[in-house]
C-alpha positions as CSV (number, residue, x, y, z in Angstrom):
1,M,-23.9,31.4,13.0
2,P,-24.9,34.7,14.7
3,A,-21.2,35.4,15.3
4,L,-20.5,35.0,11.6
5,A,-23.5,37.2,10.7
6,C,-22.2,39.8,13.1
7,C,-18.7,39.7,11.7
8,V,-20.0,40.3,8.2
9,D,-22.6,42.8,9.2
10,A,-20.4,44.9,11.4
11,A,-18.6,46.9,8.7
12,A,-20.4,46.1,5.5
13,V,-21.6,48.9,3.3
14,A,-25.2,48.4,2.0
15,P,-25.3,47.8,-1.7
16,P,-27.6,49.7,-3.9
17,G,-31.3,48.7,-3.4
18,Y,-30.8,47.5,0.2
19,A,-31.3,49.1,3.5
20,A,-28.1,50.4,5.0
21,F,-26.4,48.3,7.6
22,I,-26.6,49.7,11.1
23,A,-23.3,51.5,11.8
24,G,-21.4,50.1,14.7
25,D,-18.0,49.1,16.0
26,S,-15.9,47.7,13.2
27,S,-14.0,45.5,15.5
28,L,-15.1,41.9,15.4
29,P,-16.7,40.2,18.5
30,S,-15.1,37.2,20.1
31,A,-15.9,33.9,18.5
32,V,-19.1,32.2,19.6
33,P,-19.2,28.5,19.4
34,F,-21.2,27.5,16.3
35,S,-21.6,23.7,16.6
36,A,-24.5,22.4,18.6
37,S,-22.3,19.5,19.6
38,T,-19.5,21.6,21.0
39,A,-20.5,20.8,24.6
40,D,-20.5,17.1,23.8
41,A,-17.1,17.4,22.3
42,A,-15.8,19.2,25.3
43,D,-17.1,16.4,27.5
44,S,-15.5,13.9,25.2
45,N,-12.2,15.7,25.3
46,S,-12.1,15.4,29.1
47,T,-12.7,11.6,28.8
48,H,-9.5,9.5,29.2
49,W,-8.4,8.3,25.8
50,S,-7.1,4.7,25.7
51,P,-5.5,2.4,23.1
52,A,-8.9,0.7,22.9
53,H,-10.4,3.9,21.6
54,S,-7.8,4.1,18.9
55,S,-8.2,0.5,18.0
56,A,-11.9,1.1,17.4
57,L,-11.3,4.4,15.6
58,Y,-8.9,2.9,13.1
59,R,-10.9,-0.4,12.9
60,I,-7.7,-2.4,13.9
61,D,-9.7,-5.2,15.4
62,G,-11.6,-5.5,12.1
63,W,-8.9,-5.6,9.4
64,G,-6.0,-6.5,11.7
65,A,-7.2,-9.5,13.6
66,P,-5.6,-11.8,14.5
67,Y,-2.2,-10.4,13.5
68,F,-2.3,-6.7,14.7
69,S,-3.3,-5.1,18.0
70,V,-2.5,-2.0,20.1
71,N,-0.5,-2.4,23.4
72,N,-0.9,-0.5,26.6
73,A,1.9,1.9,25.5
74,G,-0.2,2.9,22.5
75,N,2.0,1.2,19.9
76,I,0.8,-1.2,17.2
77,T,2.1,-4.7,17.8
78,V,2.4,-7.8,15.5
79,R,1.0,-11.1,16.8
80,P,3.2,-13.4,14.8
81,Y,1.2,-16.6,15.6
82,G,-2.2,-15.1,15.1
83,T,-4.7,-16.3,17.8
84,D,-2.0,-18.5,19.4
85,T,0.3,-15.6,20.1
86,L,1.0,-15.1,23.8
87,A,1.2,-11.6,25.3
88,H,5.0,-11.7,25.7
89,Q,5.4,-12.8,22.1
90,E,3.9,-9.6,20.6
91,I,6.3,-7.5,18.6
92,D,6.2,-3.7,19.0
93,L,6.6,-2.0,15.6
94,L,8.0,1.2,17.1
95,K,10.8,-0.8,18.7
96,I,11.6,-2.3,15.3
97,V,11.8,1.1,13.8
98,K,14.1,2.3,16.5
99,K,16.4,-0.7,16.1
100,V,16.5,-0.4,12.4
101,S,16.9,3.4,12.1
102,D,19.2,4.1,15.1
103,P,22.9,4.7,14.1
104,K,25.2,1.7,14.3
105,S,27.2,3.6,16.9
106,V,24.4,3.1,19.4
107,G,23.5,-0.5,18.4
108,G,21.1,0.2,15.6
109,L,21.3,-0.8,11.9
110,G,21.5,2.7,10.5
111,L,18.9,2.1,7.8
112,Q,16.9,4.9,6.3
113,L,13.1,5.0,6.1
114,P,10.7,4.3,4.4
115,L,10.9,0.7,5.6
116,I,9.2,-2.6,4.8
117,V,9.0,-4.9,7.8
118,R,8.5,-8.5,6.9
119,V,7.3,-11.0,9.5
120,P,7.9,-14.6,8.2
121,D,6.2,-16.0,11.2
122,V,2.9,-14.4,10.0
123,L,3.6,-15.9,6.5
124,K,4.0,-19.3,8.0
125,N,0.8,-18.9,10.1
126,R,-1.2,-17.9,7.0
127,L,-0.1,-21.0,5.1
128,E,-0.8,-23.2,8.1
129,S,-4.2,-21.6,8.6
130,L,-5.2,-22.1,4.9
131,Q,-4.1,-25.7,5.0
132,S,-5.9,-26.3,8.3
133,A,-9.1,-24.8,7.0
134,F,-9.2,-27.2,4.0
135,E,-8.2,-30.2,6.0
136,S,-11.0,-29.4,8.5
137,A,-13.6,-29.0,5.6
138,I,-12.4,-32.2,4.0
139,Q,-12.7,-34.2,7.2
140,A,-16.1,-32.8,8.1
141,Q,-17.6,-33.5,4.7
142,G,-16.0,-36.9,4.1
143,Y,-14.2,-35.7,1.0
144,E,-12.0,-38.5,-0.4
145,S,-9.0,-36.5,-1.6
146,H,-6.8,-33.7,-0.3
147,Y,-6.0,-30.1,-0.7
148,Q,-2.7,-29.0,-2.2
149,G,-2.2,-25.3,-2.8
150,V,0.3,-23.3,-4.8
151,Y,1.5,-19.7,-4.3
152,P,1.3,-17.5,-7.4
153,V,4.7,-15.8,-7.3
154,K,3.4,-12.7,-9.2
155,C,2.0,-11.5,-5.9
156,N,5.4,-11.0,-4.5
157,Q,8.5,-12.4,-6.3
158,D,10.9,-11.4,-3.5
159,R,13.5,-14.2,-3.2
160,F,13.1,-14.6,0.5
161,V,9.3,-14.5,0.5
162,V,9.2,-17.3,-2.1
163,Q,11.9,-19.4,-0.4
164,D,10.0,-19.0,2.9
165,I,6.8,-20.2,1.4
166,V,8.5,-23.3,-0.2
167,K,10.1,-24.1,3.2
168,F,7.0,-23.5,5.3
169,G,4.7,-25.3,2.8
170,A,6.9,-28.4,2.4
171,P,5.1,-30.5,5.1
172,F,1.9,-30.2,3.1
173,R,3.2,-30.3,-0.4
174,F,2.6,-26.6,-1.1
175,G,3.9,-25.5,-4.5
176,L,4.3,-22.5,-6.8
177,E,2.6,-21.0,-9.8
178,A,4.4,-19.1,-12.5
179,G,3.0,-16.8,-15.2
180,S,6.1,-15.9,-17.2
181,K,9.5,-17.3,-18.1
182,P,11.5,-15.6,-15.4
183,E,8.8,-16.6,-12.8
184,L,9.2,-20.2,-14.1
185,L,12.9,-20.1,-13.7
186,L,12.5,-18.7,-10.2
187,A,9.9,-21.4,-9.3
188,M,12.0,-24.2,-10.7
189,S,15.0,-23.1,-8.7
190,C,13.1,-22.7,-5.4
191,L,11.2,-26.0,-5.7
192,C,14.4,-27.9,-6.0
193,K,14.5,-27.5,-2.2
194,G,10.8,-28.1,-1.7
195,N,8.6,-31.2,-1.4
196,P,8.9,-33.4,-4.5
197,E,5.1,-33.7,-4.7
198,A,4.6,-29.9,-4.7
199,L,2.9,-28.7,-7.9
200,L,4.6,-26.3,-10.3
201,V,1.6,-24.8,-12.2
202,C,2.6,-23.0,-15.4
203,N,0.1,-20.4,-16.3
204,G,0.2,-17.4,-18.7
205,F,0.7,-17.1,-22.4
206,K,3.5,-19.3,-23.7
207,D,6.0,-19.6,-26.5
208,A,8.2,-22.5,-27.5
209,E,10.9,-21.5,-25.0
210,Y,8.4,-21.3,-22.1
211,I,7.1,-24.7,-22.9
212,F,10.6,-26.1,-23.3
213,L,11.5,-24.8,-19.8
214,A,8.3,-26.3,-18.3
215,L,9.0,-29.7,-19.9
216,L,12.6,-29.5,-18.8
217,A,11.3,-28.9,-15.2
218,R,9.4,-32.2,-15.5
219,K,12.5,-33.9,-16.7
220,L,14.2,-32.6,-13.6
221,A,11.6,-34.4,-11.5
222,L,9.6,-31.3,-10.6
223,N,5.8,-31.9,-10.5
224,T,5.1,-29.6,-13.4
225,V,1.7,-28.9,-15.0
226,I,1.4,-26.9,-18.3
227,V,-1.9,-25.0,-18.2
228,L,-3.2,-24.1,-21.7
229,E,-4.3,-20.5,-21.9
230,E,-4.7,-20.5,-25.7
231,E,-5.7,-23.3,-28.0
232,E,-2.6,-23.0,-30.1
233,E,-0.4,-23.9,-27.1
234,V,-1.4,-27.5,-27.3
235,D,0.3,-27.9,-30.7
236,L,3.6,-26.7,-29.2
237,V,3.3,-28.9,-26.2
238,I,2.7,-32.0,-28.4
239,E,5.6,-31.1,-30.7
240,I,8.2,-30.2,-28.1
241,S,7.3,-33.0,-25.6
242,K,7.9,-35.6,-28.4
243,K,11.3,-34.0,-29.3
244,L,12.3,-34.1,-25.6
245,S,10.8,-37.6,-25.0
246,V,8.9,-36.1,-22.0
247,R,5.4,-37.1,-21.1
248,P,3.8,-33.9,-20.1
249,V,1.1,-33.2,-17.5
250,I,-1.4,-30.8,-19.1
251,G,-4.1,-28.6,-17.7
252,V,-6.7,-26.4,-19.4
253,R,-8.0,-23.1,-18.2
254,A,-11.7,-22.8,-18.6
255,K,-13.4,-19.5,-19.4
256,L,-16.4,-19.7,-17.1
257,R,-19.7,-17.9,-17.4
258,T,-19.7,-17.2,-13.7
259,K,-18.1,-13.8,-12.8
260,H,-18.4,-11.1,-10.2
261,S,-19.2,-7.5,-11.0
262,G,-16.4,-5.8,-9.0
263,H,-13.2,-4.4,-10.4
264,F,-11.3,-7.7,-9.8
265,G,-13.9,-9.6,-11.8
266,S,-13.0,-8.1,-15.1
267,T,-10.7,-11.0,-16.0
268,S,-13.6,-13.6,-15.7
269,G,-16.7,-14.4,-17.6
270,E,-17.2,-15.3,-21.3
271,K,-15.3,-12.2,-22.5
272,G,-12.4,-12.6,-20.0
273,K,-8.8,-12.2,-21.0
274,F,-7.8,-15.8,-20.2
275,G,-8.9,-19.3,-20.8
276,L,-10.6,-21.5,-23.3
277,T,-14.3,-21.7,-24.3
278,T,-16.1,-25.0,-24.3
279,I,-15.7,-25.2,-28.0
280,Q,-11.9,-24.7,-27.7
281,I,-11.7,-27.2,-24.9
282,L,-13.3,-29.9,-27.0
283,R,-10.9,-29.2,-29.9
284,V,-7.9,-29.5,-27.4
285,V,-9.3,-32.9,-26.2
286,K,-9.6,-34.0,-29.9
287,K,-6.0,-33.0,-30.7
288,L,-4.7,-34.8,-27.6
289,Q,-6.7,-37.8,-28.4
290,D,-5.4,-37.9,-32.0
291,S,-1.9,-37.7,-30.6
292,G,-2.4,-40.5,-28.1
293,M,-1.9,-38.0,-25.2
294,L,-5.4,-37.6,-23.8
295,D,-4.2,-39.2,-20.6
296,C,-1.8,-36.3,-20.2
297,L,-4.8,-34.0,-19.6
298,Q,-5.1,-34.1,-15.8
299,L,-6.0,-30.6,-14.5
300,L,-8.8,-28.1,-14.9
301,H,-8.0,-24.5,-13.9
302,F,-10.3,-21.5,-13.7
303,H,-10.3,-18.1,-12.0
304,I,-13.4,-16.1,-11.2
305,G,-11.4,-13.0,-10.2
306,S,-9.6,-11.6,-7.2
307,Q,-11.4,-10.6,-4.0
308,I,-14.4,-12.9,-4.5
309,P,-16.9,-11.1,-2.2
310,S,-19.1,-14.0,-1.1
311,T,-19.2,-17.8,-0.8
312,A,-22.4,-17.8,-2.9
313,L,-20.6,-16.5,-5.9
314,L,-17.6,-18.8,-5.1
315,Q,-19.8,-21.9,-5.0
316,A,-21.5,-20.9,-8.3
317,G,-18.2,-20.8,-10.0
318,V,-16.9,-24.0,-8.5
319,V,-20.0,-25.9,-9.4
320,E,-19.7,-24.8,-13.0
321,A,-16.0,-25.7,-13.1
322,A,-16.6,-29.1,-11.4
323,Q,-19.2,-29.9,-14.1
324,I,-16.6,-29.2,-16.8
325,Y,-14.1,-31.3,-14.8
326,S,-16.5,-34.2,-14.7
327,E,-17.2,-33.9,-18.5
328,L,-13.5,-34.1,-19.2
329,A,-13.2,-37.2,-17.1
330,R,-16.2,-38.7,-19.0
331,L,-14.4,-37.9,-22.4
332,G,-11.5,-40.0,-21.3
333,A,-9.0,-37.5,-19.8
334,D,-7.1,-38.8,-16.8
335,M,-8.4,-36.0,-14.6
336,K,-6.8,-35.6,-11.1
337,V,-6.7,-32.0,-10.0
338,I,-9.2,-29.1,-10.0
339,D,-7.4,-25.7,-9.6
340,I,-9.8,-23.1,-8.4
341,G,-7.4,-20.3,-9.0
342,G,-7.2,-17.2,-6.8
343,G,-9.9,-15.1,-5.4
344,L,-9.6,-15.8,-1.7
345,G,-10.1,-12.3,-0.5
346,I,-9.0,-10.3,2.6
347,D,-10.8,-7.7,4.6
348,Y,-9.0,-4.4,3.9
349,D,-11.5,-2.2,5.8
350,G,-12.7,-4.5,8.6
351,S,-16.3,-4.3,7.4
352,K,-16.9,-8.0,6.7
353,S,-19.0,-6.9,3.8
354,G,-19.7,-8.8,0.5
355,N,-20.7,-5.6,-1.3
356,S,-17.2,-4.0,-1.7
357,D,-13.9,-4.6,-3.4
358,L,-12.3,-3.8,0.0
359,S,-13.9,-6.6,2.0
360,V,-15.3,-10.1,1.9
361,S,-18.1,-11.6,3.9
362,Y,-16.4,-14.9,4.8
363,G,-13.3,-16.3,6.6
364,L,-10.8,-19.0,5.7
365,Q,-13.0,-21.8,7.1
366,E,-16.2,-20.6,5.2
367,Y,-14.2,-20.3,2.0
368,A,-12.7,-23.8,2.3
369,S,-16.0,-25.4,3.2
370,A,-17.8,-23.8,0.3
371,V,-15.2,-25.1,-2.2
372,V,-15.1,-28.6,-0.8
373,N,-18.9,-28.8,-0.7
374,A,-19.3,-27.7,-4.3
375,V,-16.7,-30.0,-5.7
376,R,-18.0,-33.0,-3.7
377,F,-21.6,-32.3,-4.7
378,V,-21.0,-32.3,-8.4
379,C,-18.5,-35.3,-8.4
380,D,-20.9,-37.4,-6.3
381,R,-23.7,-36.6,-8.6
382,K,-21.6,-37.7,-11.6
383,S,-20.0,-40.6,-9.9
384,I,-16.5,-39.1,-10.5
385,K,-13.6,-39.7,-8.2
386,H,-13.0,-36.7,-5.9
387,P,-10.1,-34.6,-7.3
388,I,-7.2,-33.0,-5.5
389,I,-8.2,-29.4,-4.8
390,C,-5.6,-26.8,-5.6
391,S,-5.9,-23.0,-5.1
392,E,-3.7,-20.1,-6.1
393,S,-4.3,-17.9,-3.0
394,G,-1.6,-15.3,-3.2
395,R,-3.2,-12.2,-1.8
396,A,-4.5,-14.1,1.2
397,I,-1.1,-15.6,1.9
398,V,1.3,-12.7,1.7
399,S,-0.7,-9.5,2.4
400,H,-0.6,-9.6,6.2
401,H,3.1,-10.4,6.6
402,S,4.5,-7.1,5.2
403,I,4.1,-3.6,6.8
404,L,5.2,-0.4,5.1
405,I,6.4,2.2,7.7
406,F,7.1,5.8,6.7
407,E,7.5,9.1,8.5
408,A,5.4,12.3,8.4
409,M,8.0,15.1,7.9
410,S,5.7,18.1,8.3
411,A,2.1,19.3,8.2
412,T,0.4,22.4,6.8
413,A,-0.7,24.6,9.7
414,P,-4.3,25.8,9.6
415,T,-4.5,29.2,7.9
416,T,-8.0,30.2,9.0
417,P,-7.9,33.5,10.9
418,A,-9.7,34.1,14.2
419,M,-12.8,36.3,14.2
420,N,-10.9,39.2,15.7
421,Q,-8.2,39.0,13.0
422,V,-10.6,39.7,10.1
423,D,-10.2,43.4,9.0
424,L,-13.6,43.9,7.2
425,P,-13.2,47.6,6.5
426,F,-9.9,46.8,4.8
427,I,-11.6,44.1,2.8
428,L,-14.6,46.2,1.7
429,E,-12.3,49.1,0.8
430,G,-11.5,47.9,-2.7
431,L,-14.4,45.6,-3.5
432,S,-16.6,46.1,-6.5
433,E,-20.3,46.8,-6.1
434,D,-21.1,43.1,-7.0
435,A,-18.7,41.9,-4.4
436,R,-20.3,44.1,-1.8
437,V,-23.7,42.6,-2.8
438,D,-22.1,39.2,-2.1
439,C,-21.1,40.4,1.4
440,W,-24.6,41.5,2.1
441,N,-26.1,38.3,0.9
442,L,-23.6,36.3,2.9
443,S,-24.7,38.2,6.0
444,Q,-28.3,37.6,5.4
445,A,-27.7,33.9,4.8
446,A,-25.7,33.7,8.0
447,M,-28.5,35.3,10.0
448,R,-31.0,32.8,8.5
449,H,-28.7,29.9,9.3
450,E,-28.6,28.8,5.7
451,T,-25.4,26.8,5.6
452,E,-25.4,25.9,1.9
453,T,-26.3,29.5,0.9
454,C,-23.4,30.8,3.0
455,F,-21.0,28.5,1.0
456,V,-22.5,29.8,-2.3
457,Y,-22.0,33.5,-1.5
458,A,-18.6,32.9,0.1
459,D,-17.5,31.1,-3.1
460,Q,-19.0,33.8,-5.3
461,L,-17.3,36.6,-3.3
462,K,-14.0,34.8,-3.6
463,Q,-14.3,34.4,-7.4
464,R,-15.2,38.0,-7.9
465,C,-12.2,39.1,-5.9
466,V,-9.9,36.8,-7.9
467,E,-11.2,38.4,-11.1
468,Q,-10.5,41.9,-9.6
469,F,-7.0,40.7,-8.7
470,K,-6.3,39.5,-12.3
471,E,-7.5,42.9,-13.5
472,G,-5.2,44.7,-11.1
473,T,-7.9,46.5,-9.2
474,L,-7.4,44.5,-6.0
475,G,-4.1,44.1,-4.1
476,I,-2.6,40.8,-2.9
477,E,-3.2,41.9,0.7
478,Q,-6.9,42.3,0.2
479,L,-7.1,39.1,-1.8
480,A,-5.5,37.3,1.1
481,A,-7.9,38.9,3.5
482,V,-10.9,37.7,1.5
483,D,-9.4,34.2,1.3
484,G,-9.1,34.3,5.1
485,L,-12.7,35.5,5.5
486,C,-14.0,32.7,3.2
487,D,-11.9,30.1,5.1
488,L,-13.5,31.4,8.3
489,V,-17.0,31.1,6.8
490,S,-16.2,27.5,5.9
491,K,-14.8,26.7,9.4
492,V,-17.7,28.3,11.3
493,V,-20.4,26.8,9.1
494,D,-18.8,23.4,9.2
495,A,-17.8,23.7,12.9
496,S,-14.7,21.7,12.0
497,E,-11.2,22.4,11.0
498,P,-10.3,21.6,7.4
499,A,-8.0,18.6,6.9
500,R,-4.3,19.3,7.1
501,T,-1.8,18.0,4.6
502,Y,0.8,15.8,6.1
503,H,3.9,15.5,4.0
504,V,5.3,12.0,4.1
505,N,8.7,10.7,3.3
506,L,7.4,8.3,0.6
507,S,6.6,7.8,-3.0
508,I,3.1,6.5,-3.5
509,F,3.9,5.5,-7.0
510,T,6.8,3.3,-5.8
511,S,5.4,1.8,-2.5
512,I,1.6,2.0,-2.9
513,P,1.0,1.9,-6.7
514,D,-2.4,0.2,-6.4
515,F,-3.8,3.3,-4.7
516,W,-2.8,5.5,-7.6
517,S,-3.6,3.1,-10.4
518,I,-6.9,1.4,-9.4
519,G,-7.9,3.2,-6.2
520,Q,-7.1,0.3,-3.9
521,I,-7.4,1.5,-0.3
522,F,-5.2,0.0,2.4
523,P,-5.5,0.6,6.2
524,I,-3.1,3.4,7.2
525,V,-2.6,4.0,10.9
526,P,0.0,5.8,13.2
527,I,2.1,3.0,14.7
528,H,2.4,4.8,18.0
529,R,0.8,7.5,20.1
530,L,-2.4,5.5,20.1
531,D,-2.9,6.2,23.8
532,E,-3.5,9.9,22.8
533,R,-6.5,11.3,21.1
534,P,-5.8,12.3,17.5
535,E,-6.7,16.0,17.5
536,V,-6.6,16.7,13.7
537,R,-7.6,15.2,10.4
538,G,-5.2,15.0,7.5
539,I,-4.5,13.7,4.0
540,L,-1.1,12.4,3.0
541,S,1.1,14.0,0.4
542,D,4.2,12.2,-0.9
543,L,7.6,13.5,-2.1
544,T,7.0,13.3,-5.9
545,C,6.4,16.3,-8.1
546,D,3.0,14.9,-9.2
547,S,-0.5,16.0,-8.2
548,D,-1.5,12.3,-8.0
549,G,1.1,11.7,-5.3
550,K,-1.4,12.0,-2.4
551,I,-3.7,9.7,-0.4
552,D,-7.0,11.3,0.3
553,K,-9.2,8.2,0.5
554,F,-9.2,5.9,3.5
555,I,-11.0,2.9,4.8
556,G,-14.6,3.5,6.0
557,G,-15.2,5.9,3.1
558,E,-13.3,8.6,4.8
559,T,-11.6,11.4,2.9
560,S,-9.2,12.2,5.7
561,L,-7.4,10.4,8.4
562,P,-7.4,11.1,12.2
563,L,-3.9,12.1,13.1
564,H,-1.8,13.5,15.9
565,G,-0.1,16.9,15.8
566,L,3.6,16.9,15.0
567,E,6.0,18.2,17.6
568,G,6.5,21.9,17.1
569,N,3.2,22.1,15.3
570,G,0.7,21.4,18.0
571,G,1.8,17.9,18.6
572,G,1.6,16.0,21.8
573,S,4.1,13.6,23.3
574,S,6.6,11.9,21.1
575,G,5.5,8.5,22.2
576,G,9.1,7.3,22.6
577,A,9.9,8.1,19.0
578,N,12.3,11.0,19.6
579,G,9.8,13.5,18.2
580,R,9.2,11.5,15.0
581,Y,5.7,10.6,13.8
582,Y,5.5,7.2,12.0
583,L,2.6,5.8,10.0
584,G,2.1,2.2,8.8
585,M,0.4,0.9,5.7
586,F,-0.9,-2.6,6.4
587,L,-2.0,-5.6,4.2
588,G,0.2,-4.5,1.4
589,G,2.3,-7.6,1.0
590,A,0.8,-8.5,-2.3
591,Y,1.6,-6.8,-5.6
592,Q,2.8,-3.4,-4.3
593,E,6.6,-4.2,-4.5
594,S,6.4,-5.7,-7.9
595,L,4.2,-3.1,-9.4
596,G,6.0,-0.1,-8.0
597,G,8.0,2.1,-10.4
598,V,10.7,4.8,-10.0
599,H,8.7,7.9,-10.6
600,N,10.9,10.9,-9.8
601,L,13.7,8.3,-9.4
602,F,12.5,7.3,-5.9
603,G,13.4,3.7,-5.4
604,G,12.0,1.1,-3.1
605,P,12.2,1.2,0.7
606,S,14.7,-0.5,3.0
607,V,13.6,-4.0,4.0
608,V,14.0,-6.0,7.2
609,S,12.8,-9.4,8.2
610,V,11.9,-9.9,11.8
611,S,11.2,-13.1,13.7
612,Q,9.7,-13.6,17.1
613,S,12.4,-14.1,19.8
614,D,12.4,-14.7,23.6
615,G,14.8,-11.8,24.1
616,P,13.9,-8.6,25.9
617,Y,12.3,-7.0,22.9
618,S,10.4,-10.1,21.6
619,F,12.0,-10.0,18.2
620,A,15.3,-10.5,16.3
621,V,16.1,-8.9,12.9
622,T,17.1,-11.8,10.8
623,R,17.7,-10.0,7.5
624,A,18.2,-6.3,6.6
625,A,18.8,-4.6,3.3
626,P,19.0,-0.8,2.6
627,G,16.8,0.6,-0.1
628,P,18.2,1.4,-3.5
629,S,20.6,4.3,-3.6
630,C,20.5,7.2,-6.0
631,G,23.1,5.4,-8.0
632,D,20.9,2.3,-8.2
633,V,17.8,4.0,-9.5
634,L,19.9,6.0,-12.0
635,R,21.2,2.7,-13.4
636,V,17.6,1.5,-13.9
637,M,17.2,4.4,-16.4
638,Q,20.5,3.5,-18.2
639,H,22.6,6.1,-16.5
640,E,26.2,5.3,-15.4
641,P,26.8,6.7,-11.9
642,E,30.5,6.2,-12.0
643,L,30.9,8.3,-15.2
644,M,28.5,10.9,-13.8
645,F,30.7,11.1,-10.7
646,E,33.8,11.6,-12.8
647,T,32.1,14.4,-14.8
648,L,31.1,16.2,-11.6
649,K,34.5,15.7,-10.0
650,H,36.3,17.2,-12.9
651,R,33.8,20.1,-12.9
652,A,34.4,20.7,-9.2
653,E,38.2,20.7,-9.9
654,E,37.6,23.3,-12.6
655,F,35.5,25.7,-10.7
656,C,36.2,25.0,-7.0
657,G,39.8,23.7,-7.0
658,Q,41.5,26.9,-8.0
659,D,41.6,28.3,-4.5
660,H,44.8,26.8,-3.1
661,G,43.8,27.8,0.5
662,N,40.7,25.6,0.5
663,E,42.0,22.1,-0.5
664,G,40.0,20.6,2.4
665,T,36.8,22.2,1.1
666,H,37.4,20.8,-2.4
667,A,37.9,17.3,-1.0
668,A,34.8,17.6,1.1
669,L,32.8,18.7,-1.9
670,V,33.9,15.7,-4.0
671,S,33.2,13.4,-1.1
672,T,29.7,14.8,-0.7
673,I,29.0,14.2,-4.3
674,A,30.1,10.6,-4.0
675,R,28.0,10.1,-0.9
676,S,25.0,11.5,-2.7
677,F,25.2,8.7,-5.3
678,H,25.4,6.2,-2.4
679,N,22.5,7.6,-0.3
680,M,18.8,6.7,-0.8
681,P,16.7,9.3,-2.6
682,Y,14.4,9.9,0.3
683,L,14.8,12.8,2.7
684,V,16.9,12.7,5.9
685,V,15.2,14.4,8.9
686,A,17.5,16.5,11.0
687,S,17.3,15.9,14.7
688,P,19.5,17.0,17.7
689,C,20.6,13.4,18.4
690,S,21.9,12.0,15.2
691,L,21.3,14.1,12.2
692,T,22.6,17.6,13.1
693,A,23.2,19.7,10.1
694,M,26.6,21.3,9.8
695,N,27.7,24.1,7.6
696,N,31.1,24.5,6.1
697,N,31.6,27.1,3.4
698,G,28.2,26.5,2.1
699,F,28.3,22.6,2.1
700,Y,26.0,20.6,4.3
701,Y,26.5,17.2,5.8
702,C,23.9,14.8,7.3
703,N,25.8,14.6,10.6
704,E,29.0,15.4,12.4
705,E,30.5,12.0,11.5
706,D,30.0,12.6,7.8
707,Y,31.5,16.0,8.1
708,N,34.6,14.8,9.9
709,A,35.0,11.8,7.6
710,A,34.8,14.1,4.5
711,V,37.4,16.6,5.8
712,D,39.8,14.4,7.8
713,S,39.7,11.1,5.9
714,G,43.1,10.2,4.4
715,A,41.4,8.1,1.7
716,S,41.7,9.1,-1.9
717,E,38.7,10.2,-3.9
718,D,38.7,6.8,-5.8
719,E,38.7,5.0,-2.4
720,Q,35.8,7.1,-1.3
721,W,33.9,6.2,-4.4
722,S,34.7,2.5,-4.0
723,Y,33.4,2.7,-0.4
724,C,30.2,4.3,-1.6
725,Y,29.5,1.3,-3.9
726,A,30.9,-1.5,-1.7
């Protein structure tokens, strides 16, 4: 603080009513370390930084176990078989990025980032782990029925994700849950190749068409259950089932009193959006009984809410539901299944806490044991046969298997001047008397080591100068100098550099919509360079023209993320990434793809599926798809890219085709327009190896191959357009 006091004191002019400053050299002294912990930091900087340090810093062992770790090269790896993964089976994410993004000419796939990496082996392991946890609990507690889960397709409706779940879950009769007509059609189609005993649970609000499809599914020998969300739905089920001569299997969703207080508990409790009250359930029983269909009522469903924080709350809800189940059996319903809904949470921040929406205080085994124990306790007390236990654990199944990888394009450089760069006589030259008083007070606060007071007077000085600038009595150079002084005050008092803004090649609204909409925080970590100490802190700003397009909240309650410098901006080694800096968002396999929009017409990422392989890189890319092109996202908003291209082509002919000496330029221009419709909306980073920018009469091309193809190709314009949309 003395250095700051000196720099303010050195050239200040005493305001009226104060003793004059002692005149002295107006040049500023060299910066004096302010923080008391600077010596400790220096010692720490000299300590060797290892991947283990990064793993602890980013809590990877907490939220990532058992599927993610850091290897000796400082790269994040995927452990596809969880705890059973051998060292040589770990998959290096940086190697996947290189394989996917390298040009086809050097053996890559030529896909553009951002990128979703799916690992079906992890999906399979999650299913097997969930099944194993329930089987273990059932055996340990002498439970006299079995577990039979379903996957709620709303979590991720991607064709290959759903098909993989049906395939991996077939050995243990794992089924699907649908909440709308298109989801029902999807589930019906996929389960035709699944286990015939797998459940198809039909949730959501229903009309006659929905119920017709569900009954048709039963006619097609699919194990379909229609769960009543509203009392009126039972009338449609009775009517349509009689017309189709189909004996339905019916469930009711109970509106429990049990709920949790977090964000995800808002759909539960007496005032929840879904389900029937006890009064409504009894009326449904009466209607079914009067229609001779009470034996069709076989399932009870409930949902406490997503991310149930503790097993205590879970057990309370299951006990209440099991009591309703037992009462329905007593009333004559042919009850067979208790569907405990979703709620099996995951640990987003690695804290193992039951007091946060970001974490849970239990694992799979504790969850399964709590459920089995609660159902068994109530049924034994009521002398009711143990039911099949069904759960709809979507988030817990798909979250881990999907990783979003994106690139940091640039970072804002620190703008705080050094002590000897602050020209105080120049600053004081045009200040008002009130502003000079602020300078005096700032000096006094600095000498008294009053940190908060320093901030107050620095902010007040800045505001007065802004007002002077608006009035035209202060020049922009002096305003900038005051800004620099105030930034210097902040830095010296805080003894830390302010967070930088890292500009990332991503749309948060498209790829991480839950962060923007409900404040859901996901673990975000550099996927490489974790053998280096991260020397700065930063927030992430996306490509959209929207002030909400930033991530400034991170796990652990942090408002910035430890990051490495970018090459050319104080960065360290490239970590084998050709100077690029890649970040990964983890545990985002549920909901993010289906909820993402096209704000600013940024479409979804490219997608690859990767399986563990015994080859030299431990993985094989089994499926790859480029992200939506500019043309694709334009179509979503009812535009017609082909007609747009024709309009622009004719415009180019009108204004650029009159110079007969530049036919090649005109052809290149038209080709570039066509290629723009074909390319993804995201930015392409220039690099010496593959994306060299070339200039030709004002037109730019991504690389030399594009330039040569545009000028030298003998293909007609129509053929070029056809190629773009092949």
